[in-house]
N, C-alpha and C positions, 0 to 999 in steps of 0.2 A: 132746868130740869132734872129730874132727879130718876135714875134707873137702879140697877142692881148692885148695892155698895161693894158687897163683901164676898160675893160667892158668884158662880155662874158667870155669864157674860154680860156685857152693858146692854141695857135693853135698847138703846137707841142706835144701834149700830148703822141701820137704815139710812140715818142722817148724813153719814160720812160719806163721801164721793167715792166713787170707783171709776173704772175706765182705764184708758190708755193715753198716756202723753203723746204728744205729736213727735214727727221726727225733726222737728225743727230744732237747730242746736244753736247756743249762744256762746260767742268766745267768751273764756273766762275759768276761773278755778273755783267751784264750791266748797268751803271750809266748814266742817261740823265738829262742834264741841261734843264730848261725851256727857255723860249724867245719868246712867240708868234709866230709870223711868220718866225722869226729865225730858228723856229723848222725844216723848210724845208732843213735846213743843217743838221740836224739829219737825216732827212729821207733819203736823198741821202746817207749818211753813212750807215745806216742801210741796205738799200737795196742792196749796194754794198756787204756787209757782209753776208747779207743773200745768194746772188748768189755764194758766194763761202763758204759757210758751216759754216759760224762764227755765230753758233744759241747759246747763252750763255743759263745756265740752269735758271738763275734767271735775271730779269730785275726791276730795280727801276727807277720810273720817276717822275719828277716835272712838273707840268701845262703842256705845249706843249710837254714835254719830256714824260710823262704820256700818252699822246694822241698818240702820235709817238710810244712809247711801246707796247700799245695794237695791233697794227698791227705788230710788230717784234713778239711777241709772238704768234700772230694767223698765222705766218708765209705766210704774203701777200705781195709779192713784188709789190712796185708800188702804192700800195692803198692810202697810207698816202698823197703821193705828188698829185696824181691825183684828190683826194677830194678837196684839197686845192686849185689846179690850174684850177679845172671845177668849183668850187661854191664860189672862194673869194667874187665875186659881186652878188651873191645871198642875199639878204635882210633878208632871214629867216636863213642865217647862219652866216653872220654879217651885221648887220642894224638894221632898225626899226622893222623887223619881229622878230628878235631875242631878242629885247629889249621886244615887246610885249608878245613872248610865252614863252620867259625863264628868262626876268627880267634880263637881263646882254648882254654883248656884243657879245657873243657867242651863236648861236643857237644850243644847245645840243640836243634837240628832233629832231629838223631837221636831225642832223647828226646822230643820234641813230634810227630814224624811216623811213624818206623821202628818203633816198639815196640807199637804199638797192635793187632798181630794177637796178640802174647802177653799183653800187660798192657794194655788200652785205659782211658785216662782217661776217667772219667764227667763229661765237661765239661758235659754237659746240667745234671745233678744238682747239680755244682760252681755253676754260674751260676744256677740257679732257686730253690734252698733260700734260706731267709731268714738264713743265718748269713753274717757279714760276713767279709772276708779281706783283709789289708793287706800289700803287700809294700813293703821299704824299699831305696830304692836311692840312692846318692850322685851329685849333680850334679859333674862334673869342673870346671866352671867357676866354680861359687859354693861349692864344697866343702861344701855344705847338704845334709841328708836330705832325700827326697822320699818321700812317702807315697803308693804307689799303690793305690786301693781297688778291690775288686772292683763294678762296675757303675757305677762314676765314668770310670775310664781304659779307651779304647777296646781296648787289647789287654793284659790280665792277665798271660798268659803271657810276653809281652814283657818286661813289668815284673819278672816273676820272673826273667828270664835277666838282665836288669840289675842287679837284686840279688844275683845269685849269680856275676858276672863278675870274675874276680879280676885285681887289678892288677898291672901289670908286664910280665905275659905275655900280654895279652888287650887286644884293641880296645873302646874305649867302645861302648856300645849306645845307638843315637840313638832318641830317642821324642819326637814332636813339635818336632823340630829342636833338642833338647836332649840331650847327650852324659852318658850313666850309667855308673858302675862299682858295684862291690860296696858294698852298703848298711854292712858294716863299717867301712869307711873314715871315717864320720861317726858312727855309733852302732852299737854292739857287741849290746846288750841293750835292747830299744824299752820297757821298761815306763814308762818317764816319758810316752811318747805314751799310753799306757793310763791313766795316772794325771790326764794333763791332761784326756782325755776322760770322766772323771768314772766310770769303772768302780769299783765297789765290791768286785767278786772279780777278782783278777788273779792268774792261774796262770802262772808263769815256769819254761820247761825250759830247763835250763843244758846245755852240753857240755864245762864245766869244773866239777871239783870245788871246792867251795867254799874251799879254801885256797889255789888256784891264783891267781897275780898273775904279769902279765907283765913280763918282763925290759925294765930302761929302756936296754939295750943296742940301737939300732935302726940300720940299713943307710943311713947318711945320705947315703953316697957313691951308693948305688944311687937312694935318693930324688931327691937332687940331680940325677942323670943322666937320669932317666926324667920327672922332672915340674918341672923348673925353669922350664917354660913355663907351668905351672899353680900359682901361688903358693898359692891356698887349698888346694888338693889335697895341696901340698907340705907345708904348714903341719899339716895333718890326720894326714899321715902320720908326720909328725916327733913329733907329740903323741900317737900312737896308743895307745902303752902306759901313758901317765899317765892318759889319758881312761878307757881299759879299766880301768884300776885303782880309778879313782874311782867308775865305774858299779858294779863289783862291791862295794865297801865301802859305797855308799849302799844297794843292793840286799840286802845282808846285814842293815843296820840294819832296812830295811822288813819284811824277814823276821822278827826278831826282835820289832818291835812289832805283829805280827800283820797288817799291810796287805797283804802279798803272800802267796803259797804258792809255794814254791821246791822243783823237783825239780831234785836235781842228782848227778850221778855220785858213788857211794858208793865209789869208788875212782879213784886218777887214771889218765885215758886217755892213755896214751903211745902214740900212733903219729903216724906221718908225714902231713903235710898230705894227700898223695895215695897213701895206704897200699895197697899190692897184696896184701897177704896176707889172703886171705878169711877164713881163719879167725879172725884178729884183728879183722875188723871184724864177722863175725857175733857173737864173744863181746861186742863193744860192744853190739848190738843186744840181746843177753838180757840184759846189764847193766841197760839202759833199762828193758826190760821187768819185769826183777826189782824194781827200784828203784820202779817205780810201783805194783807189787803191794804192797810194804812201805808207801808213801806213801797207798794208797787211802783206809784208814779214815779218816786225819786229813784228807785232801783232801776227803771227804764231808762233815764235820764243819764246814770251813771253807768251803765252798760253801753250806751251808744255814744257817749262822749268820746272826742278825740282826744288821745294823749299827748 
């Protein structure tokens, strides 16, 4: 099905489900990888899971994973995908307006304030329900991940902004006199946090297929130019591909052992970081929706088995 590819909004938004997830909660931790607009895969997965009462008690996300996780914890089926497929070509979301208003490539002030007439975020439900939520950002001075938890940090939306603020082209986000950038600079798939917290059931949603590994070629000159004054950030970025590949290898072993349950793209997702083709983005959403449907029987067995 072909919609409006390069401008306006996706023509077939009405095919994406909406509504509210049930209040039924399942014990366990949902772990969401980042990946910019590959996050539409995550949104497809989460929408299908919400429609089938798979609402885990804790969610932790990095970057685009944190942004998708907001709507998962608020129980808003379809909202994440519809926002992306409606506003992808709005300059206040991605473009010059975002650079002017938010000093980065993503217009967070637009997302938090300007779209509520069309797609209101149920902030009250998000804050008041018993489900936990954590957004991971990177402290630019220490190079270490910071785990911002709902109910513990003063402004969880600002923490999500920090988690999803892209390096090189964005200014750091200040929180409590500390500066933060994308959580993926220090940790890409935060399953270790869930293991360390003692969760028996851990569901990981990837935005790369299981065979994907990052190239060890890195933009050294760019990293040295932009972050020579921040040695720990620089070191993280120089080692980012090695760290990512190690995270994935370890995750694959945990999956084989049955310790975690992974939903990953059943085919490679080959789009640009800031893809503008709305059909390509919608196809990623539907791939996630389909993969979640296929995975659901095994996922239910995993969530209800006795450890």
